[in-house]
N, C-alpha and C positions, 0 to 999 in steps of 0.2 A: 291398387296397382293392377292394370289389366293388360294382358299380353297383346302385342301389336297395337297398343293404344286404342283398342276397340272399346266402345261403350255400348255395344249392342246388347240389349237385355240386362244392363247393369242398373243397380240402384245408386242413388247419389249418396247414401249413407250406409255404413255397415249396420245391420240389424242388431238391436240390443238383445241381451240375454232373455228378457221376458218374451220376445218375439219367437223364441225357439221352444216355448212350452208345448205347442201342439206337436212338434217333432218328437219330443221326449215321450209323449203319450202314444205316438204312432209306431214307434220302432221298438224291437226287442233288445237290440244291441246298445252299447253305450253311446250317449250323446255328450260330447265334451267341448267346453269352452276354454279359452286360453288360460284361465286361472284354475282350472280343474286338475286334480291329481290324475295322472295318466295321459294328459293331453300331449306332452312332449314325446312320450314313447309311442303313442298312436300315430304321430306325425313323422316319426323318424324314417329317414331314407338311407340307402346304401352310401350315398355321397354326403358325408357329414358337413361339407362346406356349403351345402344347399339346404338350409333349414326351411321347413314349411311352417307357416304361421296363419292357418285359415281362421276365419271368423268362427267356424264351428266344424267339428269333425264327427262323423257318424261311423262307428264300428259296426258295419252291417253284419247281422247274424243270419240273414236270409235274403232271397231275392225280394221278398215283400218289403224288407227294410230299405233296400236300394230304391225301390219304386217310391216309397214314402218320402225318402230323402230328396229324390229328384223333384217330386211334386212340391215339396216344401220350398226348395230352392227356386222353383218356377214362380211360386206365389210371391216370393220376396224379391224376385229379380236378381238372384245371385248366380254367379258362375259355379259350375261343379267341376271339381278335380277328383281324380281317382288314384289311389295308391294301391297297386297290386303288390305281389311279393317280388323280391329280388332287386334288380338294378333300375327299375322303371323310374323315370324322372318326371316330376310335375314342374311346369314352368309358370311364372317364375317362382314366387314364394306363396302364392295362393292366399294372400292376406285378406282379401275381401270375399273369399270363396267358401262354399261348403265342400269339405273334403270327405269322400267316402273311402274307407279302408275295407279291403276284402279278405283279409287273412283268416277270418272266421268261416269262410265258405269252403268247407273241407271235404266235400263229396268226392269219392273216387270209386268208379265202377268199371271193371274190366270185363269185356265180353270176348273171351279167347276164341270162341267159335267164329264170330264176325270179325275178329281182329280189330276191335275198337276199344277206346277208353273214353269215358265221360268224367270230367272233373269240374269241381267248383273253382271259382276265381282265386281262392286262397291257396291252392295246391301248387307245390313246387315240383320240378322235374325229378328231384331225388325221391320224392314220395311215389311218383309214377314208376320209376325204375325199380323200386322195391317190389312192386306188383308184377310188372311185365317181365322182370328178370327170372321170376320163378317158372314161367311158362315159355321161355325162349323167344319172347317178342321184344321189339325195340321201337320206341317212339323217335321222332325226328327232334331229338334234344340238342341243345346248343353246347357250347364249350364249358358252361358253368351250370351244373345240375342244381345248384341251390337257387336259381332264379325261378320266378313264377311261370307257369304254363301259359296263362292267358296273355299277359303283357308281351311276352316273347313271341307268341304266335300272331297276335294282331299286328305286330311290327314286321312280320315276315317269317322270322325264325330260321337262322342259319346254323346248320349242323357241321361240325368239324369231321364228320365221318360219313353221314348218309346223304348230305346235300347234293353232291355231284352225281350221285346215282338216282336220287328220288326227288330232288327239288327242295323247296322251302317247306317248313312245317305248315304254313298257311295253305299250301297246295293240297293238303290231305285232311282238311277240316270237313266234317260232314254236317254238323248241326251246331247252332249257338242259341243260347237264351240271352236276350239283351233287353235292357231297360232304355228306351229312347227318351228324348228330351220332353215328351209329353207325359212321361210317367207310365206309359204303357209297357207291359211285359210281352215281348214278342219272341216266338220261336222261329228261327231263321235257317233255312236251307237254301241251296242253290236253286232247287226246284220251286220252293214256295215264294222266295223273295230274291231273285237273282241280283238285282241292283244293290240292295242293302247288304247282301252276302258279299258281293264284290267289294263294296266300299269298306266294310268292317275289317276285312283281311288286307292289311296294308295301310289303311287309314288311321290306325292306332289311336283309339280313344276319341276321335273326332265325331263319332256317330252314336255314341251311347255307352252304357256300362254293360259289358259282357259279364254275366254272372256264372254261366256254365258253358262248357264247350265239349264237343265230341270229335274225335279224330282217329285216323287209322294208325295201326301199329303193324310192324313187319317182322317176319321170321329171321332175325339176325341174332343168334345167341352169342357169337364171339367175333372178335376182330383182332388184327395185329396193329399195334400202335403204341404211342407214348412220345418221348422226346429225346433229342440229342442236344446237349448243351456244350458249346465250344467257348473257348476264351474269346472275349470281345476283340482282341487283337487279331484273331484269325477270321474275322467276319468277311473280309473281301473274298478270299478263295472259297470259303464255304458258300457264300451267297452267289458267287459265279457258278458253282456246281448246282445250287438250288435253281437258279434262273435257267440253266440249260436243261435240267431235269423236268421242270414243271410242265412245259407245253406238251411233252410226250406221255404224260400220265393218263391212264384210262380213268373212267368214271368211278371205278371202285377205290380210287386212291385220292385222298385230300391232304393238302399240306399248307402250312403257313410258317412264318418265322416271327420272332420277337427279339428286339435288342433290349436287354434288361440291365438295369443298374439296381441291384437288389440290396435290401437292408441286411445288416449283420444280426440275424435273429436265429434262435435255436430251432424254430419251426422249419427252417430250410435245411436240406441236406448239406453236409460239411463243405463240399466243393462250391456251393452256391452262396454261402454266407458272405455278405458284403462284396460280392463279386460283380464284375462287368462281364456279361456273357451274351452270347447269341444262342437263342433257343429255337431249334428247328422242330416243328410239330409234324407228326405223320399219323394218319389213320388209314388203314387198308382193310377192305372187306375180302380177305383171303387168308391163306395159311401163312405161317411164320416164315417158311422158306422163301416164298414169293415176296413177302414184305421185306425181308432182309436183303434180297437182291435189289429191290427198288432203292433201298437206303445205302447201298454200297458206294455210289459216287459221293455221297455226303460224308460218309466215314473216311473215304479216301482223301478228301480235301484237307482234313486236319484231324487231330486226335481229340475226341470228345472228353470233356472233364466229367461228364455224367451221361450215361446211356440207359434209358428206361424202356426202349422198344422191346415189346414182348407180345405174345398171344394173351388175350385177356377176355373175360366175360364182358358182355356189352355194358353191364352196369358200371364198369370202370371207365366209361367214356371221358369222365372228368380228368383222367390221367393224361390225356393228350395235351391239354393246355395248362392244367394245374392253376386255374384262376384263383385269386384270393377270395376267401369267403367272409372275411370280417369287414364291416363298414369302416370307412376311413374318409378323411377330407381329400377331395380329388379336383383336378382340372383336367379337361380332356377335349379331344376333337377327333372327328373322323370324316373321311371323304373317300370317294372312289378314284381309282387310277385306270387310265385307258391302256397302259402297258407297264411292263417292268423290264425295260430294255437295258442295254449296257450304259446308256446315258443316265437312265433313271437310277441304276445301281450306283454310279459314280456320285450323283447328287445325294443319294440316301446315305452313303458312307461319309460323305463330307458333313452331312447334317447330324448324324447320330454315332459316328465311329469314334475310334480312340482319341482323335485330336479335335473333336467337335466341341468339347465343353458342354455337351448335352446333359442337362440335369434330370431328364425325364426317367421315370421308373420303367416305362414300357413303351416301345414304339413297334407296332406290328404291321405286317403285310399278309393278307390272306389271298390265296389263289382261289378263284371261283370257277365258273364255267360248268360244262356238262349239263345236267338236268336243271341247274339253276338258271340256265338261259332259255329253257323251254316253257311255253305257256301250259298251265295245268288243264286237266279235263274240266275242272270247275273253276272258271276264271276268277282272278282277284286283282287287287290294286297294287300288289308288290311292285316296286318301282325300279329294281336294280337288275332286271334281266338284261343280259348282254354285257354286263360289266365284268371285265376279266379279273380285276384285283381291287381290293379295298385296303385302306390303311387306317389305323387308330392309334392315337398317342395319348398317354396318361402321365400326369405328374401327381405326386402326393407329398404330404409333410406338413410342416408348420405354416402359419400365414406368410412368413417371409419366403419360405421355399415354394409355396403355391404361387406367389407373385412372380418369382423367377421362372417357374415352370410354365406359367401362363404366357409370359413373354417369349419363351423358347418355342412353345407350341405355335405362336404366331410366326416365328421365324421358320419353323418346319413347314407350316402350311404355305407360306409364301415361296419357300424353296422348292416345294414339290408342285407348285402351281402349273408348270408347263405340261405335266402329265395328268392333271386332274380331269376326271370324267364327270359329266353333269348329274347322272342319276344314281343316287346312293340309297342304302337301306336305312330306313328311319330308326331302327333299333340302335344304330351306331352313330347317331347324332347326339351331341351334347346339348346342354341347355343354351349354349351360345351359338350353335351351328346354323340355325335357321331363324334369325330374329325378325325377318320381314316376310310379307306375303310373296314378294318376288323370289326370295330364296326358297320358300316352300314350293312355289310353282316350278322352279328349276329342279328341285329334288324329284318331283313326280313327272316332269315334262308337261308341256302346254296342253296336250290333248287329254292326258289322264287327269291333270289337275282340273280342267274345265268340267269333266264329268263328275269328279268328286265334289266340286263346288256346287254344281247343279243338284246333286243328291243331298248335300248339306242343307241347301235351301228347303228341301222336302222334309228332312228328318230332324234338323236342328236350326230352324230359321233365325232364332235369336242368338245363335252361337253360344249357347250355354256351355258346351264342351269346348272351351277355347284355351285352357291352360295346358297347352301342349304345342307341338309343331303344327300350328293351327291352319286348317283349311277353312277359309271364310265363306259363308254362304254367297252364292252368286247373286248378283243384283237383279 
């Protein structure tokens, strides 16, 4: 099964086990076939409804292992998929592919004088925060610190706290080590290879396997933030207050909201167990008094059932969204919004509110803007600049519940179509959001996509790295 129906660089048959003997001899990490012990765990992803079944999986223990695996796949005409840490999705099931897993690449090096961090592709943001927090520095980490640094950054990297002031995580990358489709190990900077540097950051996995990355960190020891949860029945007045508040916010303040239908589990605080709630998230780069004043219109709109807004050390950035950390079966969809007007709010409440019949666990809207709209000093291919809002919907549960959730996601997507914007962030696409070349072109825009496709022809002419939201090599 080949994504987009492409057979560029593919073999007509899945290689047999003896064909992988040279690979076992060439790499230090495990090489696992479908019948081997450990294969299932090595292929496991955050979304348990999306099983990966590659022909062979290489648990890379070094950049040399990655290069050997890519060269092996090239000899056999196999596509290559990469599973980093966290939420990264490989498309579709990778059944004819060689899968490289990077969780063993665990280098972390902090240079507090230069304010930079260099990490291997298996490192999560939580691991980085443990180092940077001790010296009062902050990376542009996302809402879920348990995700991997590399996959997040190659897809742009959207922070719920630093983004509107500093831009995307991709905007602050200094250096990358990447294995390209020819098996070469390249050190890439904006100065040394500006085109490849540009394409890697935003092209998410289409141009090679990034094994190490270096990025800037910033002196942000503390922030004010957390969440306000309101009864779902109060969502209209609270969202009216949120909609009025958001356009006036400075770049030191970031906010989003989520309509949640939560499970009745002990891991949740008592007011949230089994509850239908509206979760307003707020992150502010200032003191508590100023942050509390910003939140006043929200608190005045209705009485929160839970209020966790407080001054915090930067390492507690995960408390803004409180994203789930355990893998689960999921269906999901995300897209950009050109506005969140009164009409948008009316339709949103109709689709997700108390009388909607919505079965989804989470439907969120994030306000973007600020530095997220500005081109960085070292340009990259991040496609969502100028997008004011984005939305993401998630359902989970049993197979029957997933089918119902999937159908409702279709209803939500159609219902919000009048406000849909074309250019979205690739990290928030699901496995089903960009199934065709035309859809991926729309994601990036015609001019950006044409440049990416031309560079794909240079660095991956056989489209080895195609099990993703694929950018096909230009003809």
